N, C-alpha and C positions, 0 to 999 in steps of 0.2 A: 344773677346765676343761680339757680337752683343745686341743691346736693348731689341729684343725681347726675347732673350732666358732669361735675366736678369730679365724683368716682369714676363716670364713664369715662372722662379725659385720662385719669390718673391710670384706671386698669388699662386702659390700650398701650397706653405708654410703655407698662410693666410687661405688657406682652412681646410689644414689639423690642424691648430690649433684650428678653430672655431666648435663650435658646430652644431648641424643640428637644426634650430627651429621648435618645435614641436616635435622632438624624445624625449625619456623616458630619463629623469634623475634620477642617484642614490641620497639618501635623507639619511639623519641622522635615523637612527632607533629610537633614544631617544629624536631626536628633540618631542618637545611639540605638536606641529602641527597634527604630523605623531602619535603619540600618542594618539590625541582626534580621528582620523580618524578610527584609528585601535578600540577604543572602541566604539565607534557610529557602524562600523559595528559588530562588537561580539554582539552589544546590539540587532541590527535589524535580525541576524539570531534567535537569544532567551533570553527571557530571562532567561534561565537557564544557558544558558553560561558566563563567566566572561573571561577575557582578561589575560593569562599568559606572553606573550613575545611576541615583534616583531621582525622577523628574517631577513626581508628583505623588501626595501619599493625604489618604484621609482615612479616619479612624470610626468605628461605629460601634457601640455598646449593644450590643445581643445578648446570648445567654455564654457570657464572655463578650471577645472585642476582634472585631472584624475589620483588617486590616485590606483596604484595595489603594495598590500600589501600582504607579506607572514605572516601568525602569529600561533600561538597555541595559542588556550580556550582550558577552563575547563567546560566539562559540570558536574552541579551538581545537582544531583537528590537524593532527601530526600529517606534514605536507600538503596542508592546505592552507589559504588565506585565513586570517580570522577575522569572522564574519559576524558585521552588529546586527542583532535583533532587537527590536522597540516592543517589551511584553505589558500586559495589564495582569498582574496576580490579584488574585485572593486569598491572603491567609487569616485562617479561624486560632484564636488561640483561648484559652480557661487557663489564666496563669497559676491558680491555686489548686488544677488537678496537672499540672503540668502537660498540657493538652497544646500540639501543635500541629496543625494541618493545614499543606496547598487544597484549599476547597478546588479553585480553578486558575487557566492561567490562557492566554491568546499569546503567540508570538507571531510579529511579521519583520521583514527588512525593513530599516530605519526609513528607507523613503515612503513605507506604508504607515496607515493608523491601525492599529489593534483598535477592536471590538470586544465589548465586555459589560 
């Protein structure tokens, strides 16, 4: 076996084992920071909404951090039944500048899939 083949083999193994820089990565939905991002997003959607559950979340390094979170929120309206909605939200954070913004959100009744 020649040196080129060995180097190529180990190079391909190293590339396959590494994550791409800047690619979205799954994160634990129970992590305190993800819960905080989800609560922030729900609060920005409207004061009548309350976070019920975080279903899934990813984070992506950009010029800061971009969180893509799928969640269930409950809409509280006096005199009406609480209606659950399934939402996909994008939250952008630049931690060292204390910058936090809800970039985008889409909510639907829980029997429909949100698109984002």
